[in-house]
C-alpha positions as CSV (number, residue, x, y, z in Angstrom):
1,X,-72.6,-98.0,154.8
2,X,-73.9,-96.2,158.0
3,X,-76.6,-93.4,157.8
4,X,-74.9,-90.2,157.1
5,X,-73.3,-88.4,160.1
6,X,-74.0,-84.7,160.7
7,X,-73.1,-82.6,163.9
8,X,-76.6,-81.1,164.4
9,X,-76.8,-79.2,161.3
10,X,-78.7,-79.2,158.0
11,X,-77.6,-81.1,155.0
12,X,-76.6,-78.1,153.4
13,X,-74.3,-77.4,156.1
14,X,-75.8,-73.9,156.9
15,X,-76.1,-72.6,160.5
16,X,-79.0,-73.4,162.5
17,X,-80.2,-72.1,165.9
18,X,-79.0,-73.1,169.3
19,X,-82.5,-74.3,170.0
20,X,-82.5,-76.2,166.8
21,X,-79.3,-77.9,167.6
22,X,-80.2,-78.6,171.1
23,X,-83.2,-80.8,169.8
24,X,-81.2,-82.4,167.1
25,X,-78.3,-83.6,169.2
26,X,-80.3,-84.3,172.3
27,X,-78.5,-81.7,174.5
28,X,-80.0,-78.5,176.6
29,X,-76.7,-76.0,175.8
30,X,-74.3,-75.7,173.1
31,X,-70.5,-75.7,174.2
32,X,-68.7,-72.3,173.5
33,X,-65.4,-72.3,172.1
34,X,-62.4,-71.7,174.3
35,X,-59.8,-69.6,172.6
36,X,-56.4,-71.8,172.1
37,X,-53.9,-72.7,169.8
38,X,-56.6,-74.0,167.3
39,X,-59.0,-71.2,167.5
40,X,-59.5,-67.7,167.1
41,X,-58.6,-65.3,169.9
42,X,-60.8,-62.6,171.1
43,X,-60.5,-59.4,169.1
44,X,-62.0,-57.3,166.2
45,X,-64.0,-59.4,164.0
46,X,-62.2,-60.4,160.7
47,X,-62.6,-62.6,157.9
48,X,-61.7,-66.6,158.5
49,X,-58.9,-67.5,156.3
50,X,-59.1,-70.4,154.0
51,X,-59.0,-73.7,155.9
52,X,-55.7,-75.3,155.2
53,X,-55.9,-79.0,154.2
54,X,-53.2,-81.4,154.6
55,X,-52.8,-85.4,154.5
56,X,-51.7,-87.9,156.7
57,X,-48.8,-90.0,155.3
58,X,-50.9,-93.0,156.6
59,X,-53.3,-92.1,153.5
60,X,-50.7,-93.4,151.1
61,X,-49.8,-96.6,153.1
62,X,-52.4,-97.8,155.5
63,X,-50.3,-100.4,156.8
64,X,-50.0,-102.7,153.4
65,X,-46.8,-103.8,152.2
66,X,-44.4,-102.8,151.1
67,X,-44.3,-99.5,153.4
68,X,-44.7,-96.3,151.5
69,X,-41.7,-94.0,152.6
70,X,-42.4,-90.5,154.2
71,X,-40.3,-88.9,151.5
72,X,-42.7,-90.3,148.6
73,X,-45.7,-89.1,150.6
74,X,-44.4,-85.6,150.6
75,X,-43.6,-85.6,146.9
76,X,-47.4,-87.1,146.0
77,X,-48.7,-84.6,148.7
78,X,-47.3,-81.8,147.0
79,X,-48.1,-83.0,143.3
80,X,-51.9,-83.4,144.5
81,X,-52.2,-79.9,145.7
82,X,-52.2,-80.1,149.5
83,X,-51.2,-77.3,151.9
84,X,-49.1,-79.6,154.4
85,X,-48.4,-83.1,155.6
86,X,-49.1,-85.2,158.7
87,X,-46.6,-87.8,159.3
88,X,-47.6,-91.3,160.9
89,X,-44.6,-91.9,163.2
90,X,-44.5,-95.8,162.3
91,X,-43.9,-94.9,158.7
92,X,-40.7,-93.2,159.2
93,X,-39.2,-96.9,160.0
94,X,-36.0,-97.5,161.8
95,X,-33.8,-94.4,160.4
96,X,-34.5,-91.2,162.8
97,X,-31.3,-89.9,162.5
98,X,-31.2,-86.2,162.9
99,X,-29.6,-85.9,159.1
100,X,-32.8,-87.6,157.7
101,X,-35.1,-85.8,159.7
102,X,-33.5,-82.6,158.8
103,X,-33.7,-83.7,154.9
104,X,-37.6,-84.3,155.2
105,X,-37.9,-81.0,157.0
106,X,-36.1,-79.4,153.9
107,X,-38.0,-81.5,151.3
108,X,-41.5,-80.2,152.8
109,X,-40.1,-76.7,153.0
110,X,-39.0,-76.8,149.3
111,X,-42.2,-78.3,148.1
112,X,-44.2,-75.5,149.7
113,X,-45.7,-77.7,152.4
114,X,-46.1,-77.4,156.0
115,X,-45.2,-80.2,158.4
116,X,-48.5,-80.2,160.8
117,X,-48.6,-83.3,162.8
118,X,-47.0,-86.6,164.3
119,X,-49.4,-89.5,165.0
120,X,-47.7,-91.8,167.6
121,X,-48.7,-95.1,168.7
122,X,-48.7,-95.5,172.6
123,X,-51.0,-96.1,175.4
124,X,-50.9,-96.0,179.2
125,X,-53.7,-98.7,180.2
126,X,-51.9,-101.4,181.8
127,X,-51.3,-102.3,185.5
128,X,-47.8,-103.0,185.2
129,X,-46.0,-99.5,186.1
130,X,-42.9,-100.6,184.0
131,X,-45.0,-100.6,180.8
132,X,-46.5,-97.3,181.8
133,X,-42.9,-95.7,182.3
134,X,-41.8,-97.2,178.9
135,X,-44.9,-95.6,177.2
136,X,-44.2,-92.1,179.1
137,X,-40.7,-92.5,177.5
138,X,-41.8,-93.5,174.3
139,X,-44.2,-90.6,174.0
140,X,-41.2,-88.1,175.1
141,X,-39.3,-89.5,172.2
142,X,-42.2,-88.7,170.0
143,X,-42.4,-85.1,171.2
144,X,-38.8,-84.6,170.7
145,X,-39.0,-86.1,167.4
146,X,-41.8,-83.4,166.7
147,X,-39.7,-80.9,167.6
148,X,-36.6,-81.9,165.5
149,X,-39.1,-81.9,162.6
150,X,-40.7,-78.2,163.5
151,X,-44.1,-80.3,163.9
152,X,-46.2,-78.4,166.5
153,X,-48.6,-81.0,167.5
154,X,-48.5,-84.8,168.1
155,X,-51.6,-87.3,168.3
156,X,-51.6,-89.1,171.3
157,X,-53.7,-92.1,172.6
158,X,-55.1,-93.2,176.1
159,X,-54.5,-96.9,175.0
160,X,-56.6,-99.9,175.6
161,X,-57.2,-103.0,177.7
162,X,-55.3,-105.3,175.0
163,X,-58.0,-108.1,175.6
164,X,-59.0,-108.3,171.9
165,X,-57.6,-111.2,169.9
166,X,-56.9,-108.7,167.4
167,X,-57.7,-105.4,165.9
168,X,-60.1,-106.9,163.2
169,X,-61.8,-108.5,166.3
170,X,-61.7,-105.2,168.2
171,X,-63.4,-103.5,164.9
172,X,-65.9,-106.1,164.9
173,X,-67.0,-105.3,168.3
174,X,-67.2,-101.4,167.5
175,X,-64.1,-100.7,169.3
176,X,-65.2,-101.9,172.5
177,X,-63.3,-104.7,174.3
178,X,-63.3,-106.5,177.8
179,X,-61.4,-104.8,180.9
180,X,-58.6,-106.9,182.2
181,X,-59.8,-108.9,185.1
182,X,-59.6,-107.8,188.3
183,X,-59.3,-103.9,187.1
184,X,-61.7,-101.3,186.3
185,X,-62.1,-98.2,184.1
186,X,-61.6,-95.8,186.8
187,X,-58.0,-97.3,187.5
188,X,-57.3,-97.1,183.4
189,X,-58.3,-93.6,183.6
190,X,-55.9,-92.8,186.6
191,X,-53.0,-94.6,185.1
192,X,-53.6,-92.4,181.5
193,X,-54.0,-89.1,183.6
194,X,-50.7,-89.8,185.8
195,X,-48.8,-90.7,182.9
196,X,-49.6,-87.5,180.7
197,X,-49.1,-85.4,183.7
198,X,-45.4,-86.7,183.4
199,X,-45.3,-86.0,179.9
200,X,-46.6,-82.5,180.1
201,X,-43.4,-80.7,181.4
202,X,-41.5,-81.9,178.4
203,X,-44.3,-81.0,175.8
204,X,-44.1,-77.5,177.4
205,X,-40.3,-77.2,177.1
206,X,-40.3,-78.2,173.4
207,X,-43.5,-76.3,172.4
208,X,-45.1,-79.1,171.2
209,X,-49.0,-79.7,172.0
210,X,-50.2,-83.1,172.5
211,X,-53.6,-83.8,171.0
212,X,-55.4,-86.8,172.5
213,X,-57.5,-88.5,169.7
214,X,-61.0,-90.1,170.0
215,X,-59.2,-93.4,169.2
216,X,-60.7,-96.7,170.8
217,X,-59.6,-97.8,174.3
218,X,-60.6,-95.3,177.1
219,X,-60.6,-92.7,174.4
220,X,-63.4,-94.4,172.3
221,X,-65.8,-91.7,173.7
222,X,-66.0,-87.8,173.7
223,X,-66.5,-88.2,177.3
224,X,-63.3,-90.6,177.9
225,X,-61.1,-88.0,175.9
226,X,-62.4,-85.1,177.9
227,X,-62.1,-86.9,181.3
228,X,-58.5,-87.1,180.8
229,X,-58.0,-83.5,179.1
230,X,-59.9,-82.0,181.8
231,X,-58.3,-83.9,184.9
232,X,-54.7,-83.1,183.2
233,X,-55.9,-79.4,182.9
234,X,-52.9,-78.5,180.7
235,X,-52.6,-76.4,177.6
236,X,-50.1,-78.6,176.2
237,X,-52.7,-81.7,176.4
238,X,-55.9,-81.0,174.0
239,X,-57.7,-82.9,171.3
240,X,-57.2,-84.5,168.0
241,X,-60.6,-84.8,166.7
242,X,-61.0,-87.8,164.1
243,X,-64.1,-87.5,162.4
244,X,-64.2,-91.2,161.6
245,X,-63.9,-93.1,165.1
246,X,-67.1,-92.3,166.4
247,X,-69.4,-95.4,165.8
248,X,-72.5,-93.9,167.6
249,X,-73.7,-90.3,168.2
250,X,-71.0,-88.8,166.0
251,X,-72.4,-85.5,165.6
252,X,-72.7,-84.4,169.3
253,X,-69.5,-86.4,170.2
254,X,-67.8,-84.3,167.4
255,X,-69.5,-81.2,169.0
256,X,-68.2,-81.8,172.4
257,X,-64.5,-82.2,171.3
258,X,-64.5,-79.3,168.8
259,X,-63.8,-76.7,171.6
260,X,-60.6,-78.2,172.4
261,X,-59.4,-79.5,169.0
262,X,-55.9,-78.5,167.9
263,X,-55.9,-80.7,164.8
264,X,-59.0,-82.5,162.8
265,X,-58.4,-85.7,161.0
266,X,-60.9,-86.2,158.4
267,X,-61.4,-89.7,157.1
268,X,-62.6,-90.7,153.6
269,X,-63.7,-94.1,152.6
270,X,-63.9,-94.3,148.9
271,X,-64.0,-97.8,147.5
272,X,-65.5,-98.7,150.9
273,X,-63.6,-99.3,154.1
274,X,-61.5,-102.3,155.4
275,X,-63.6,-102.4,158.5
276,X,-66.3,-99.8,158.1
277,X,-67.5,-96.8,156.0
278,X,-69.1,-93.8,157.2
279,X,-71.1,-91.4,155.3
280,X,-69.8,-88.2,157.0
281,X,-71.5,-85.0,156.0
282,X,-68.5,-82.7,155.9
283,X,-70.3,-79.4,155.0
284,X,-72.0,-79.9,158.5
285,X,-68.7,-80.7,160.2
286,X,-67.0,-77.5,158.6
287,X,-70.0,-75.3,159.7
288,X,-69.8,-76.8,163.1
289,X,-66.1,-76.1,163.7
290,X,-66.4,-72.6,162.1
291,X,-69.3,-72.1,164.9
292,X,-66.7,-73.2,167.8
293,X,-64.0,-71.0,166.3
294,X,-61.6,-73.7,164.7
295,X,-59.1,-72.0,162.6
296,X,-56.7,-75.3,162.6
297,X,-55.6,-77.6,159.8
298,X,-57.9,-80.5,158.8
299,X,-55.8,-83.4,157.7
300,X,-57.0,-86.2,155.5
301,X,-57.0,-89.9,156.5
302,X,-58.0,-91.9,153.7
303,X,-58.9,-95.2,154.7
304,X,-60.8,-96.7,151.8
305,X,-59.9,-99.4,149.3
306,X,-59.7,-97.6,146.2
307,X,-56.1,-96.8,145.1
308,X,-54.6,-93.7,146.9
309,X,-53.6,-92.2,143.5
310,X,-57.1,-91.5,142.5
311,X,-59.0,-91.4,146.1
312,X,-56.5,-89.1,147.8
313,X,-56.9,-86.3,145.2
314,X,-60.8,-87.0,145.3
315,X,-60.7,-86.6,148.9
316,X,-58.7,-83.5,148.7
317,X,-61.1,-82.1,146.3
318,X,-64.3,-82.9,148.5
319,X,-62.9,-81.4,151.5
320,X,-61.8,-78.4,149.5
321,X,-65.6,-77.9,148.6
322,X,-66.9,-78.7,152.1
323,X,-64.6,-76.2,153.9
324,X,-64.7,-73.5,151.6
């Protein structure tokens, strides 16, 4: 078990002063929130609404055979009391016909659930232009899929070098892997930035925001994520903040991404994690997000070994208490 992770806040989750935060986080200033889709706009002060808690369909599956269908996950989410569902695209399987998509949308609507996000798997870290073009096309298809489902944001990745023998090896090395021989990170960032610039016009036309996740590869750190987002410089590429994907300096790194976040993925590890477990201070995370004006969704990603039937509602109870 890792030591508790707190974004520079007291264990009770109360606000502390900027001077205190700077001493805890080791930074001289605190980033101020920039109003955008996930944050409150300027205007008269008003009470913050109750944070809406969703759940990723991944929480019910975790890539374990047999695949859990999205429809079954929606039923479970409604039964357990969630407000919305984030769909893992791979969990849709091969049938992505418009008829099925509209049935899924209707099912969620009739259950009183919002479809809040779509998590894709793509990446642009390849010296082969054909591979990058293929992944641009894949990302655009995911944007169109989200639009068909009425989903406002998709999780996207930078991609990684692919030099690890397996994902288990990658995790054993804390998400760090060697570059491809003869290439540099600067090259990789250039490929990623150019690829997202190609995707932005379609995202804007469809009204679907891409959220770049801190998810290994060149996006392993907050600095890497922000390097891409700042360079693309578009309201249609922002940040998906994953609370469980920072293995060092988690508090300051979450703090750095919070002003650009359009979706927060909240990991829990009941029963212990398959690769690692983190003791995340969710009252502290909630207080930090409030300070940055975040008013968007929090989506549970359960990644523990306990059965989803008991661990997912337990996670919901904990998140409800933390974000109240």
